[in-house]
C-alpha positions as CSV (number, residue, x, y, z in Angstrom):
1,M,-152.8,155.1,217.9
2,E,-150.0,157.7,217.9
3,P,-149.2,159.5,214.7
4,P,-145.8,158.8,213.2
5,R,-143.0,161.1,214.0
6,V,-141.3,163.1,211.3
7,R,-138.0,161.1,211.7
8,Q,-139.9,157.9,211.1
9,L,-141.5,159.3,208.0
10,I,-138.2,160.5,206.7
11,A,-136.6,157.1,207.4
12,V,-139.3,155.4,205.4
13,A,-139.0,157.8,202.5
14,L,-135.2,157.4,202.4
15,M,-135.3,153.6,202.3
16,P,-133.4,152.6,199.1
17,V,-136.4,150.6,197.7
18,H,-138.7,153.6,198.2
19,L,-136.1,156.2,197.1
20,R,-135.5,154.4,193.8
21,R,-139.2,154.3,193.0
22,T,-139.9,157.9,193.9
23,A,-136.7,159.2,192.2
24,L,-137.8,157.2,189.0
25,V,-141.2,158.8,189.1
26,A,-139.6,162.2,189.5
27,L,-137.3,161.6,186.6
28,V,-139.9,160.4,184.2
29,V,-142.7,163.0,185.2
30,G,-140.2,165.8,185.7
31,T,-138.7,165.2,182.2
32,W,-142.1,165.2,180.6
33,L,-143.2,168.4,182.5
34,T,-140.0,170.1,181.5
35,A,-140.3,169.2,177.9
36,F,-143.9,170.1,177.7
37,N,-143.7,173.4,179.7
38,H,-140.3,174.7,178.7
39,G,-139.2,172.8,175.6
40,D,-139.4,175.9,173.4
41,E,-137.3,178.0,175.7
42,L,-134.7,175.3,176.0
43,L,-134.5,174.8,172.3
44,R,-134.0,178.6,171.9
45,G,-131.2,178.4,174.5
46,D,-133.0,180.8,176.9
47,L,-131.8,179.1,180.1
48,D,-131.6,181.6,182.9
49,M,-131.9,181.3,186.7
50,R,-135.7,181.8,186.6
51,L,-136.1,179.0,184.1
52,A,-133.7,176.8,186.0
53,A,-135.8,177.2,189.1
54,K,-139.0,176.3,187.3
55,I,-137.3,173.2,185.9
56,A,-136.1,172.2,189.4
57,L,-139.7,172.5,190.6
58,D,-140.8,170.3,187.6
59,Y,-138.7,167.5,189.1
60,L,-139.2,168.3,192.8
61,T,-143.0,168.3,192.6
62,P,-143.5,164.7,191.4
63,F,-140.8,163.6,193.9
64,I,-142.7,165.2,196.8
65,V,-146.1,163.9,195.5
66,S,-144.9,160.4,195.1
67,N,-143.4,160.5,198.6
68,V,-146.6,161.8,200.1
69,G,-148.5,158.9,198.4
70,L,-146.0,156.4,199.7
71,L,-146.2,157.7,203.3
72,A,-150.0,157.9,203.2
73,R,-150.1,154.2,202.1
74,Q,-147.7,153.3,204.9
75,R,-150.1,154.6,207.5
76,H,-152.9,152.1,206.5
């Protein structure tokens, strides 16, 4: 059995039904991570580029993880 090509994997991840689910996971988990890890800084108004990058990673990480899980399940 030939492994899936990168374009095929991207096409699966970008299907609207999958994208809605993974984006929702990223939104919920990313918001929780941001509030838990950076809430005090945000409440103080200490938003700078370093903190903005960390917050972006708080949302990007669950998005990537949920897509990896989706793609792993697609192979079985």
